[in-house]
C-alpha positions as CSV (number, residue, x, y, z in Angstrom):
1,M,80.2,81.1,-16.8
2,R,78.3,81.5,-19.9
3,H,77.7,78.1,-21.8
4,K,79.7,78.2,-25.3
5,E,76.9,75.9,-27.0
6,R,73.4,77.2,-27.2
7,P,70.4,76.1,-29.2
8,P,69.6,78.3,-32.0
9,S,67.8,81.6,-31.0
10,P,65.8,83.9,-33.4
11,S,66.8,87.2,-34.4
12,I,64.9,90.2,-32.9
13,D,63.8,91.2,-36.2
14,D,62.0,87.8,-36.8
15,L,60.0,88.0,-33.9
16,P,56.2,89.1,-33.7
17,Q,55.5,92.6,-33.9
18,G,52.6,94.8,-32.7
19,Q,51.2,92.0,-30.4
20,T,48.6,93.2,-27.7
21,L,49.9,92.8,-24.3
22,A,46.7,93.0,-22.5
23,R,46.3,89.1,-22.3
24,Y,49.5,88.8,-20.4
25,T,48.4,91.0,-17.7
26,A,46.2,90.4,-14.5
27,A,44.4,93.7,-15.4
28,R,43.7,92.7,-19.0
29,L,45.1,96.2,-20.1
30,G,47.9,97.6,-22.4
31,G,48.8,98.1,-25.7
32,Q,51.2,96.8,-28.1
33,A,54.7,95.4,-28.0
34,D,57.1,96.5,-30.8
35,Y,58.9,92.8,-30.6
36,L,57.3,89.9,-28.3
37,Y,59.2,86.9,-27.3
38,I,57.6,84.1,-24.9
39,A,60.3,82.3,-22.9
40,K,59.6,79.0,-22.1
41,D,63.2,77.1,-21.5
42,P,64.2,77.1,-18.0
43,S,67.7,77.6,-19.0
44,Y,67.0,80.6,-20.8
45,R,69.8,79.4,-23.3
46,D,67.5,80.7,-26.2
47,L,66.6,84.1,-24.4
48,M,70.1,85.0,-23.6
49,P,71.1,85.8,-27.4
50,L,68.2,87.8,-27.9
51,L,69.0,90.0,-24.7
52,D,72.5,90.7,-26.1
53,Q,71.0,91.6,-29.4
54,A,68.8,94.0,-27.6
55,W,71.3,95.5,-25.5
56,A,73.9,95.7,-28.4
57,R,71.3,97.7,-30.0
58,G,70.4,100.2,-27.1
59,M,66.8,98.6,-27.4
60,P,64.8,98.7,-24.1
61,V,64.0,95.3,-22.7
62,T,60.9,94.8,-20.6
63,V,60.3,91.4,-18.6
64,I,56.6,90.4,-18.0
65,G,56.1,87.4,-15.5
66,G,52.6,86.7,-14.3
67,G,51.3,90.1,-15.3
68,A,50.3,91.2,-11.7
69,N,51.3,94.7,-10.2
70,I,51.9,96.1,-13.6
71,L,50.1,98.9,-15.6
72,I,50.9,98.9,-19.3
73,A,50.2,102.3,-21.4
74,D,47.5,102.3,-24.0
75,A,50.4,103.1,-26.3
76,G,52.2,100.1,-25.7
77,I,55.9,99.1,-24.9
78,R,58.8,100.2,-27.0
79,G,62.0,97.6,-27.8
80,L,61.9,94.0,-26.9
81,T,59.0,92.6,-24.5
82,I,59.8,89.0,-22.8
83,I,56.8,87.1,-21.5
84,N,58.5,84.9,-19.0
85,R,56.8,81.5,-18.8
86,A,59.8,79.4,-17.9
87,A,58.9,77.4,-15.0
88,E,61.1,74.8,-12.9
89,I,61.5,73.9,-9.2
90,S,63.6,71.6,-7.5
91,H,65.1,70.9,-4.1
92,E,67.9,69.4,-2.2
93,D,67.5,68.6,1.5
94,E,70.6,69.2,3.9
95,G,70.1,68.2,7.3
96,D,67.7,70.4,9.3
97,E,67.4,72.8,6.1
98,A,66.5,72.4,2.5
99,F,67.4,74.6,-0.5
100,V,64.6,75.2,-3.1
101,T,65.6,76.5,-6.6
102,A,63.0,77.9,-9.1
103,S,63.4,79.5,-12.3
104,S,62.1,83.0,-12.6
105,G,59.1,82.4,-14.5
106,T,58.0,80.4,-11.9
107,N,54.6,81.5,-10.4
108,L,54.6,82.2,-6.6
109,I,51.6,80.6,-5.7
110,R,53.0,77.1,-7.5
111,L,56.2,77.5,-5.4
112,A,54.2,77.8,-2.1
113,R,52.3,74.7,-3.1
114,Y,55.4,72.9,-3.9
115,C,56.8,73.6,-0.7
116,Q,53.9,72.6,1.2
117,E,53.6,69.3,-0.7
118,N,57.4,68.7,0.3
119,G,56.9,69.6,3.8
120,L,59.1,73.0,3.5
121,S,58.1,75.8,5.5
122,G,59.0,79.5,4.7
123,M,56.8,80.3,1.6
124,E,53.4,80.2,3.0
125,W,53.0,84.2,2.6
126,A,53.4,83.6,-1.2
127,I,50.2,81.4,-1.6
128,A,48.3,84.9,-1.9
129,V,50.7,86.6,-4.3
130,P,50.2,86.2,-8.0
131,G,53.6,87.2,-9.2
132,T,56.5,85.2,-10.4
133,I,60.1,84.9,-9.1
134,G,61.7,87.1,-11.2
135,G,59.6,90.2,-10.4
136,A,59.6,88.9,-6.7
137,V,63.4,89.0,-6.4
138,V,63.4,92.3,-8.2
139,N,60.8,94.0,-6.0
140,N,61.2,92.3,-2.6
141,A,57.6,90.9,-2.8
142,G,55.9,89.9,0.2
143,A,52.8,89.6,2.2
144,H,51.4,88.3,5.4
145,G,54.8,89.2,7.2
146,G,56.9,87.4,4.9
147,D,58.9,88.5,1.9
148,I,61.5,87.3,-0.9
149,A,64.3,88.7,1.3
150,S,63.5,86.4,4.4
151,T,64.1,83.2,2.8
152,M,66.3,83.8,-0.3
153,T,69.8,83.0,-0.2
154,R,71.0,83.8,-3.9
155,A,69.8,85.0,-7.2
156,L,71.3,83.9,-10.7
157,I,71.4,87.0,-12.9
158,F,72.2,87.7,-16.4
159,E,74.0,90.9,-17.3
160,A,75.0,92.9,-20.2
161,G,78.6,92.4,-21.1
162,Q,78.9,90.2,-18.0
163,G,77.2,87.0,-18.4
164,E,75.7,85.2,-15.8
165,R,76.5,85.0,-11.8
166,W,75.3,84.0,-8.8
167,H,74.5,86.8,-6.5
168,G,74.2,86.8,-2.7
169,A,70.9,88.1,-1.2
170,E,73.3,90.4,0.9
171,E,74.4,92.0,-2.2
172,L,71.1,93.0,-3.4
173,D,70.2,95.8,-0.7
174,Y,66.9,94.5,0.3
175,A,64.4,96.6,2.0
176,Y,60.8,97.1,2.1
177,R,59.5,96.5,-1.5
178,H,62.9,97.4,-2.7
179,S,66.4,96.0,-3.8
180,L,69.3,97.1,-5.7
181,L,67.9,95.7,-9.0
182,K,64.8,97.8,-8.7
183,G,67.0,101.1,-8.6
184,R,69.2,100.2,-11.3
185,A,68.7,102.8,-13.9
186,D,70.2,100.7,-17.1
187,Q,67.8,97.7,-16.4
188,R,70.4,95.7,-18.5
189,F,69.8,92.5,-16.4
190,F,67.7,89.4,-16.2
191,V,66.9,87.4,-13.4
192,M,67.3,83.7,-14.3
193,R,66.6,81.7,-11.0
194,A,66.7,82.0,-7.2
195,Q,67.3,79.8,-4.4
196,F,65.5,79.8,-1.1
197,K,66.7,78.3,2.3
198,L,63.7,76.7,4.1
199,R,63.0,74.4,7.1
200,P,61.1,71.1,7.5
201,D,57.6,71.0,8.7
202,D,54.5,68.9,8.8
203,P,52.6,69.6,5.5
204,H,49.5,69.7,7.5
205,W,50.6,72.8,9.5
206,I,52.0,74.4,6.5
207,Q,48.6,74.0,4.7
208,A,46.8,75.3,7.6
209,R,49.0,78.4,7.4
210,M,48.3,78.8,3.8
211,E,44.7,78.6,4.3
212,R,44.6,81.6,6.9
213,N,46.5,83.7,4.5
214,N,44.0,82.8,1.6
215,D,41.1,83.5,4.1
216,Y,42.4,86.9,5.0
217,R,42.8,87.8,1.3
218,R,39.6,86.9,0.4
219,R,38.0,88.9,3.4
220,T,40.3,92.0,3.1
221,Q,40.7,92.5,-0.9
222,P,38.1,93.0,-4.0
223,P,37.7,90.0,-6.2
224,G,38.4,89.7,-9.8
225,A,41.2,91.0,-12.0
226,S,43.4,93.5,-9.9
227,L,46.4,95.5,-10.3
228,G,47.0,94.5,-6.7
229,S,48.1,97.2,-4.0
230,I,48.6,100.3,-5.9
231,F,50.9,102.2,-3.3
232,K,53.4,101.3,-1.0
233,N,52.4,101.6,2.9
234,P,54.5,104.8,4.0
235,P,56.8,104.2,7.2
236,G,54.4,103.7,10.2
237,D,51.1,103.9,8.3
238,Y,49.1,102.1,5.7
239,A,48.1,103.8,2.2
240,G,44.6,102.2,2.4
241,R,44.1,103.9,5.5
242,L,45.4,107.4,4.1
243,I,43.4,107.2,1.0
244,E,40.3,106.2,3.0
245,A,40.8,109.2,5.7
246,A,41.1,111.4,2.8
247,G,37.7,110.6,1.9
248,L,38.7,108.7,-1.3
249,K,36.8,105.5,-1.4
250,G,34.4,105.3,-4.1
251,L,36.2,108.0,-6.2
252,R,36.0,107.3,-9.7
253,V,37.9,108.2,-13.2
254,G,36.3,106.8,-16.3
255,S,35.5,103.1,-15.0
256,V,38.1,102.7,-12.6
257,Q,37.1,103.2,-8.9
258,V,38.9,103.2,-5.3
259,S,37.5,100.0,-4.1
260,P,34.9,100.4,-1.1
261,I,36.5,97.3,0.1
262,H,39.9,98.2,0.3
263,A,41.1,101.8,-0.7
264,N,44.6,100.6,-1.9
265,F,43.1,98.6,-4.6
266,F,41.3,100.4,-7.9
267,V,38.9,98.3,-9.5
268,N,37.5,98.2,-13.1
269,M,33.7,98.7,-12.7
270,H,32.2,97.9,-16.0
271,A,35.4,95.9,-17.6
272,E,35.8,99.2,-20.0
273,A,38.5,101.0,-18.2
274,S,41.8,101.9,-20.1
275,A,44.9,102.0,-18.8
276,R,44.9,105.9,-18.7
277,D,41.9,105.8,-16.4
278,Y,44.1,103.8,-13.8
279,Y,46.7,106.2,-14.4
280,E,44.7,109.2,-13.8
281,L,43.1,108.1,-10.7
282,I,46.7,107.0,-9.6
283,R,47.6,110.6,-10.0
284,L,44.4,112.1,-8.5
285,V,44.6,110.1,-5.1
286,R,48.2,110.6,-4.8
287,D,47.8,114.3,-4.9
288,R,44.9,114.5,-2.6
289,V,46.6,112.4,-0.1
290,D,49.6,114.7,-0.4
291,A,47.4,117.6,0.1
292,A,45.5,116.3,3.1
293,F,48.4,114.7,5.1
294,G,51.7,116.0,3.4
295,I,52.6,112.3,2.6
296,R,53.8,111.6,-1.1
297,L,52.4,107.9,-1.8
298,E,55.1,105.7,-3.7
299,L,53.7,103.3,-6.3
300,E,53.8,99.6,-5.4
301,I,52.8,98.7,-9.1
302,Q,55.0,99.3,-11.9
303,T,54.1,101.5,-14.8
304,L,55.3,100.3,-18.2
305,G,55.4,101.7,-21.8
306,E,54.9,105.0,-23.1
307,W,52.8,107.7,-20.9
308,D,52.1,111.4,-21.8
């Protein structure tokens, strides 16, 4: 149920306007937000009235967590943009299991470290993923053979006209990099927190597994600011293999290049790239892979804002 009493929340019209969003993204790209709000309270009592205002006006709402795996248009984002910085983690031990609850602004790497420090296994895969719980719940983020769906039991979601309610993982139709939330056309919801069921283990062995994951990432992925994996792996294959087989490693548009290290990563060669450069390279690679193999690669990153 929604709480009757909440701390004062600003009106949308009082929020900062025309703020550049590049500083809030891992790729350091993107234009301005019409209205910007930075959420820091893990209860989100300040944020929910703002969401209600935006939805009542028919205003689009965009939520940005850690800023990884997103490409914001140079023209910026219309409506209300939320920067989710509210981070909180707790857990309860119940016999041979433990239940960890984290607010949606919590960084996945921080969550993985928390679990290791408390001897809880099941989130080792997340040590190499620079996103937040909210985005991970929507997109079923994963790496190294693990994902959100493998450990999450439920998520607390605030929805337009319905308030907040816990949804069991089985309700969210999880599949590879997919959930029912990701497929919703209206986007009138906000993930507040998530709960995970983990198992006790020796912190030493958890740390060893996380170090192996980090080492694999360092060996196989290009360093520096990145959008992450650009495309989803198609069934039975790998996007990086298809892009390389199409002869596209090293292909450039402007200052953006298909990485010579891993073809499913695009790198900013001279720190001068625009979001448009990335977008055009994505379209070019997708078209050439389709022409070569008849496979239309699907984006793993999310494009946000206004594109021509």
